[in-house]
NUTI-433897 format. One record per residue (C-alpha): residue in three letters; x negated, y negated, z. Coordinates in steps of 0.05 Angstrom, whole numbers, m for minus. Example, Ala and Ser with C-alpha at 12.3 -4.5 7.8 and 13.67 -1.06 7.14 Angstrom:
# residues 2
{"Ala" {m246 90 156}}
{"Ser" {m273 21 143}}
# end
This chain:
# residues 394
{"Met" {214 m80 627}}
{"Leu" {175 m71 563}}
{"Gln" {113 m116 556}}
{"Glu" {56 m118 505}}
{"Asp" {0 m72 526}}
{"Pro" {m65 m103 499}}
{"Lys" {m105 m42 518}}
{"Arg" {m69 2 468}}
{"Thr" {m86 m4 394}}
{"His" {m43 55 372}}
{"Val" {m2 113 399}}
{"Pro" {m43 176 410}}
{"Ala" {m27 227 354}}
{"Glu" {m24 289 399}}
{"Pro" {38 329 379}}
{"Gln" {39 371 442}}
{"Leu" {47 308 485}}
{"Ile" {101 273 444}}
{"Val" {172 288 468}}
{"Ala" {213 240 424}}
{"Leu" {201 197 363}}
{"Tyr" {245 146 327}}
{"Val" {223 111 263}}
{"Ala" {250 47 234}}
{"Thr" {285 51 166}}
{"Asn" {276 m23 152}}
{"Gln" {221 m76 157}}
{"Pro" {245 m140 191}}
{"Val" {202 m202 201}}
{"Val" {176 m208 272}}
{"Gln" {129 m255 308}}
{"Pro" {93 m225 367}}
{"Val" {62 m275 415}}
{"Gly" {m1 m307 387}}
{"Arg" {10 m280 315}}
{"Thr" {40 m306 251}}
{"Ala" {110 m284 231}}
{"Gln" {106 m224 184}}
{"Ala" {143 m161 165}}
{"Ala" {132 m100 208}}
{"Gln" {147 m26 213}}
{"Gly" {172 m1 280}}
{"Ala" {173 63 320}}
{"Val" {196 84 389}}
{"Val" {156 140 421}}
{"Ala" {159 178 487}}
{"Val" {94 211 508}}
{"Arg" {78 257 566}}
{"Glu" {20 231 608}}
{"Gly" {4 281 663}}
{"Ala" {65 289 709}}
{"Thr" {99 226 682}}
{"Phe" {124 200 615}}
{"Gln" {107 136 578}}
{"Val" {158 104 530}}
{"Met" {130 55 479}}
{"Val" {153 10 423}}
{"Ala" {100 5 368}}
{"Leu" {102 m49 315}}
{"Thr" {55 m45 255}}
{"Leu" {46 m114 224}}
{"Ala" {47 m110 148}}
{"Glu" {m4 m165 134}}
{"Ser" {m56 m153 187}}
{"Gly" {m46 m78 194}}
{"Glu" {m50 m87 270}}
{"Asn" {m9 m44 317}}
{"Val" {26 m82 373}}
{"Ile" {46 m35 429}}
{"Tyr" {98 m51 482}}
{"Ser" {104 m5 541}}
{"Ala" {139 m1 609}}
{"Pro" {116 31 674}}
{"Pro" {112 107 671}}
{"Val" {176 145 688}}
{"Glu" {194 215 712}}
{"Gln" {226 266 666}}
{"Arg" {296 252 689}}
{"Glu" {287 179 671}}
{"Val" {260 189 601}}
{"Gln" {328 183 565}}
{"Gln" {345 118 599}}
{"Ala" {276 90 584}}
{"Leu" {285 111 511}}
{"Glu" {352 75 507}}
{"Glu" {320 11 536}}
{"Ala" {264 17 485}}
{"Leu" {312 27 427}}
{"Asn" {353 m34 449}}
{"Phe" {288 m73 455}}
{"Ala" {268 m55 383}}
{"Glu" {337 m65 356}}
{"Ser" {339 m135 386}}
{"Met" {282 m153 339}}
{"Gly" {321 m128 279}}
{"Phe" {296 m56 272}}
{"Ile" {343 0 250}}
{"Leu" {316 64 280}}
{"Asp" {331 136 263}}
{"Gly" {314 197 305}}
{"Thr" {267 246 273}}
{"Gly" {292 307 310}}
{"Trp" {222 315 337}}
{"Ala" {239 372 384}}
{"Asn" {266 415 327}}
{"Leu" {210 403 276}}
{"Asp" {158 455 260}}
{"Asp" {83 441 266}}
{"Ala" {75 424 193}}
{"His" {131 373 191}}
{"Arg" {107 342 256}}
{"Ser" {37 334 227}}
{"Glu" {65 302 163}}
{"Leu" {106 254 203}}
{"Leu" {47 232 247}}
{"Glu" {4 222 185}}
{"Ser" {56 178 151}}
{"Thr" {73 135 212}}
{"Pro" {23 76 220}}
{"Ala" {36 70 294}}
{"Phe" {m8 132 303}}
{"Trp" {m67 106 261}}
{"Pro" {m127 84 303}}
{"Pro" {m161 19 281}}
{"Ala" {m226 20 243}}
{"Asp" {m290 m9 271}}
{"Val" {m278 m84 262}}
{"Glu" {m351 m102 265}}
{"Glu" {m368 m58 206}}
{"Ala" {m308 m78 163}}
{"Pro" {m320 m125 105}}
{"Ala" {m295 m196 114}}
{"Glu" {m228 m208 83}}
{"Lys" {m231 m255 23}}
{"Pro" {m180 m312 25}}
{"Gln" {m120 m308 m20}}
{"Ile" {m128 m348 m84}}
{"Asp" {m71 m400 m88}}
{"Asp" {m99 m441 m147}}
{"Pro" {m152 m403 m186}}
{"Met" {m177 m465 m224}}
{"Gln" {m188 m505 m159}}
{"Ala" {m224 m445 m130}}
{"Val" {m270 m441 m190}}
{"Ala" {m285 m515 m185}}
{"Arg" {m302 m510 m111}}
{"Leu" {m348 m451 m125}}
{"Phe" {m385 m487 m181}}
{"Ala" {m394 m547 m135}}
{"Ala" {m421 m502 m80}}
{"Phe" {m469 m470 m129}}
{"Ala" {m494 m537 m155}}
{"Leu" {m509 m559 m83}}
{"Leu" {m545 m494 m70}}
{"Leu" {m589 m505 m132}}
{"Leu" {m605 m576 m111}}
{"Ala" {m626 m551 m42}}
{"Ser" {m673 m499 m71}}
{"Cys" {m715 m535 m123}}
{"Ser" {m778 m498 m101}}
{"Gly" {m746 m430 m108}}
{"Met" {m692 m392 m70}}
{"Ser" {m703 m357 m5}}
{"Ala" {m671 m288 6}}
{"Glu" {m614 m320 43}}
{"Gln" {m602 m369 m14}}
{"Arg" {m604 m314 m66}}
{"Ala" {m551 m277 m26}}
{"Gln" {m508 m339 m22}}
{"Ala" {m515 m352 m97}}
{"Ala" {m498 m279 m111}}
{"Glu" {m434 m286 m70}}
{"Ile" {m415 m349 m107}}
{"His" {m423 m315 m175}}
{"Gln" {m385 m255 m150}}
{"Gln" {m327 m300 m127}}
{"Leu" {m329 m337 m193}}
{"Gly" {m323 m269 m226}}
{"Asp" {m263 m252 m182}}
{"Asn" {m229 m317 m201}}
{"Leu" {m241 m309 m275}}
{"Leu" {m217 m237 m272}}
{"Tyr" {m154 m262 m237}}
{"Gln" {m144 m310 m295}}
{"Gly" {m153 m255 m347}}
{"Asp" {m220 m279 m372}}
{"Ala" {m256 m212 m375}}
{"Gln" {m316 m237 m414}}
{"Gly" {m328 m296 m367}}
{"Ala" {m319 m251 m306}}
{"Ile" {m368 m198 m330}}
{"Lys" {m421 m252 m341}}
{"Glu" {m412 m277 m270}}
{"Tyr" {m416 m207 m241}}
{"Met" {m479 m192 m279}}
{"Gln" {m511 m257 m253}}
{"Ser" {m489 m239 m183}}
{"Leu" {m523 m171 m188}}
{"Asp" {m586 m202 m216}}
{"Leu" {m591 m245 m152}}
{"Asp" {m570 m194 m100}}
{"Glu" {m535 m126 m109}}
{"Thr" {m468 m122 m73}}
{"Pro" {m411 m71 m75}}
{"Glu" {m360 m125 m90}}
{"Ala" {m395 m143 m155}}
{"His" {m398 m69 m175}}
{"Asn" {m324 m61 m159}}
{"Gly" {m307 m121 m202}}
{"Leu" {m348 m95 m260}}
{"Gly" {m313 m27 m252}}
{"Leu" {m245 m60 m260}}
{"Ile" {m268 m97 m323}}
{"Tyr" {m300 m36 m355}}
{"Trp" {m238 7 m341}}
{"Tyr" {m179 m40 m351}}
{"Ser" {m205 m93 m398}}
{"Leu" {m256 m58 m441}}
{"Gly" {m228 13 m441}}
{"Arg" {m293 44 m416}}
{"Pro" {m270 89 m358}}
{"Glu" {m336 126 m353}}
{"Asp" {m373 61 m340}}
{"Gly" {m318 39 m293}}
{"Ala" {m326 102 m252}}
{"Lys" {m402 91 m248}}
{"Glu" {m391 21 m220}}
{"Phe" {m340 44 m169}}
{"Lys" {m386 101 m148}}
{"Arg" {m444 53 m140}}
{"Ala" {m402 8 m97}}
{"Leu" {m385 67 m53}}
{"Gln" {m458 88 m49}}
{"Met" {m472 20 m20}}
{"Arg" {m411 19 26}}
{"Pro" {m381 88 37}}
{"Asp" {m320 59 73}}
{"Tyr" {m302 7 18}}
{"Ser" {m228 22 13}}
{"Glu" {m215 m23 m48}}
{"Ala" {m267 15 m89}}
{"Met" {m239 82 m64}}
{"Thr" {m170 61 m86}}
{"Asn" {m194 38 m154}}
{"Leu" {m234 101 m166}}
{"Gly" {m176 144 m143}}
{"Ala" {m129 108 m191}}
{"Leu" {m179 119 m248}}
{"Tyr" {m181 193 m232}}
{"Ile" {m106 196 m233}}
{"Ser" {m105 163 m302}}
{"Arg" {m149 219 m326}}
{"Ser" {m109 274 m292}}
{"Gln" {m166 288 m243}}
{"Phe" {m117 293 m186}}
{"Thr" {m158 336 m138}}
{"Asp" {m216 287 m145}}
{"Ala" {m170 229 m128}}
{"Ile" {m140 259 m65}}
{"Pro" {m198 251 m15}}
{"Leu" {m213 181 m37}}
{"Leu" {m141 157 m32}}
{"Asp" {m130 193 33}}
{"Lys" {m188 157 66}}
{"Ala" {m166 89 39}}
{"Ala" {m95 101 60}}
{"Arg" {m116 114 133}}
{"Asp" {m157 49 137}}
{"Pro" {m114 3 181}}
{"Leu" {m156 m58 162}}
{"Tyr" {m143 m48 87}}
{"Lys" {m85 m95 71}}
{"Thr" {m62 m59 9}}
{"Arg" {m69 11 36}}
{"Thr" {4 24 17}}
{"Val" {m20 26 m56}}
{"Ala" {m72 79 m38}}
{"Gln" {m19 119 1}}
{"Ala" {32 118 m55}}
{"Asn" {m22 139 m105}}
{"Leu" {m44 193 m56}}
{"Gly" {28 219 m57}}
{"Trp" {29 221 m133}}
{"Ala" {m38 258 m135}}
{"Leu" {m13 308 m85}}
{"Tyr" {50 320 m125}}
{"Lys" {12 329 m189}}
{"Ser" {m36 377 m156}}
{"Gly" {21 423 m133}}
{"Gln" {38 395 m65}}
{"Pro" {105 361 m77}}
{"Glu" {132 355 m7}}
{"Lys" {67 326 21}}
{"Gly" {66 278 m38}}
{"Ile" {138 255 m25}}
{"Gly" {121 245 48}}
{"Glu" {62 199 31}}
{"Ile" {102 158 m19}}
{"Arg" {160 150 30}}
{"Gly" {110 129 83}}
{"Ala" {82 75 37}}
{"Leu" {151 50 20}}
{"Ala" {171 46 93}}
{"Val" {116 m5 102}}
{"Ala" {123 m39 34}}
{"Pro" {196 m29 11}}
{"Lys" {186 m76 m48}}
{"Tyr" {129 m36 m78}}
{"Cys" {158 m23 m147}}
{"Leu" {111 33 m169}}
{"Gly" {126 73 m106}}
{"Trp" {201 76 m121}}
{"Arg" {185 95 m193}}
{"Gln" {139 151 m170}}
{"Leu" {190 178 m119}}
{"Gly" {248 176 m169}}
{"Thr" {205 211 m222}}
{"Ile" {187 267 m174}}
{"Tyr" {259 278 m154}}
{"Ser" {282 274 m226}}
{"Glu" {231 326 m249}}
{"Gln" {254 371 m193}}
{"Ser" {327 362 m215}}
{"Arg" {344 332 m147}}
{"Leu" {390 282 m181}}
{"Asp" {423 251 m119}}
{"Glu" {356 234 m89}}
{"Ala" {329 212 m157}}
{"Ser" {389 166 m166}}
{"Lys" {377 134 m97}}
{"Ala" {303 123 m111}}
{"Phe" {313 94 m180}}
{"Gly" {371 52 m153}}
{"Arg" {323 21 m102}}
{"Tyr" {272 12 m159}}
{"Ala" {324 m27 m198}}
{"Glu" {346 m65 m136}}
{"Glu" {277 m85 m111}}
{"Cys" {248 m98 m181}}
{"Pro" {308 m125 m222}}
{"Asp" {264 m158 m275}}
{"Val" {229 m93 m293}}
{"Gly" {268 m64 m352}}
{"Asp" {238 5 m340}}
{"Ala" {274 8 m273}}
{"His" {343 1 m306}}
{"Leu" {325 51 m361}}
{"Leu" {304 105 m311}}
{"Phe" {363 92 m265}}
{"Gly" {411 94 m324}}
{"Lys" {382 160 m350}}
{"Val" {393 194 m282}}
{"Leu" {463 165 m276}}
{"Ala" {479 194 m345}}
{"Arg" {454 262 m323}}
{"Gln" {502 257 m264}}
{"Gln" {560 243 m313}}
{"Arg" {567 173 m286}}
{"Ala" {574 142 m353}}
{"Lys" {603 74 m333}}
{"Glu" {547 61 m284}}
{"Ala" {495 85 m333}}
{"Arg" {522 40 m387}}
{"Ala" {516 m20 m340}}
{"Glu" {443 m5 m327}}
{"Phe" {426 5 m401}}
{"Glu" {460 m62 m416}}
{"Arg" {414 m96 m367}}
{"Cys" {352 m73 m404}}
{"Ala" {376 m72 m477}}
{"Ile" {356 m144 m490}}
{"Pro" {281 m156 m483}}
{"Lys" {259 m216 m442}}
{"Gln" {188 m215 m468}}
{"Glu" {150 m183 m526}}
{"Arg" {123 m128 m481}}
{"Asp" {195 m108 m462}}
{"Lys" {214 m89 m533}}
{"Pro" {198 m14 m530}}
{"Val" {239 m5 m466}}
{"Ala" {295 m49 m493}}
{"Ser" {297 m7 m556}}
{"Glu" {305 57 m516}}
{"Cys" {359 25 m473}}
{"Ala" {397 5 m536}}
{"Arg" {391 76 m562}}
{"Phe" {422 105 m499}}
{"Leu" {477 54 m502}}
{"Lys" {494 76 m572}}
{"Glu" {494 150 m552}}
{"Leu" {542 136 m495}}
{"Gly" {590 103 m544}}
{"Thr" {644 53 m529}}
{"Pro" {675 56 m460}}
# end
């Protein structure tokens, strides 16, 4: 009988010991004992351990990034198939749909790519050295009010001058105020708070926030890169800064510079948005001349986060540029399905359908994006209308 094995944090990624691997094609919501309900990616693995074999079910929880491993007592070789069937039934009972990878027939390169893209094989990072996770902001204005109140109390308590600890606390408050103002779109207010935070105590979080403002809000990518690099000098394993710097490099076509940063961030199991890093890694690999590796990374990210719009767009674009129209149609179809309010999704899906001579389906997609919902949608809507006109009346 399969039971949770608390001693295991991941499945050992040793190809020579793996005898079978099944990976889930969906991401159902599960609730392992003692944890909150959340979406998860699943895998079933059979591993040789000495003279016996261990069959495991591995769940990777989407929110926490934790691997939950279920295992049964070791079995002999003649019992492996039965143990695998029991493990598959166990995983399917939780809602997973599992596909065999054909592990025995894969070459070394494909095995390595599969292990790298399956989170069950990723070891956890050192929890003690990981930065504390900031709480999600539900109401930015209330959060700002609470932070101002906390700062006022701190000032009252330190009339005779701040101690080092109080300066650090004040710096964190200003940095969090900056985060909240940035979240609200107030770039000028945010930059003021980040500067005040750095005056009190230099932190990588404040430099990361400044980098985002310089790059996105002020159009100063060189200054943004300097801030991200400073954040990484202070904390080399700061995955958020690595992801931001990697994305900046991609925006400037510096794909080879982006790859090592995004690869490291994508392998950080404690980084909650590592799927963004992994998808961007895939795009950088593709643009640097490694298309199949790039596709593997993007598909790995989408397996964990199937509603990640940009990932489907990236995948569809790669297939389209390679004239793999059936695969491009499927990817852009998922883009339109998962992100129906994004006009660009229907435009791209329609263009591929038109290339496949599927005029009726293409027309339906162009009709969905030909009328803009917001001012920013007008350029896409105009292009959709143009394609509709070119297709003519049905």
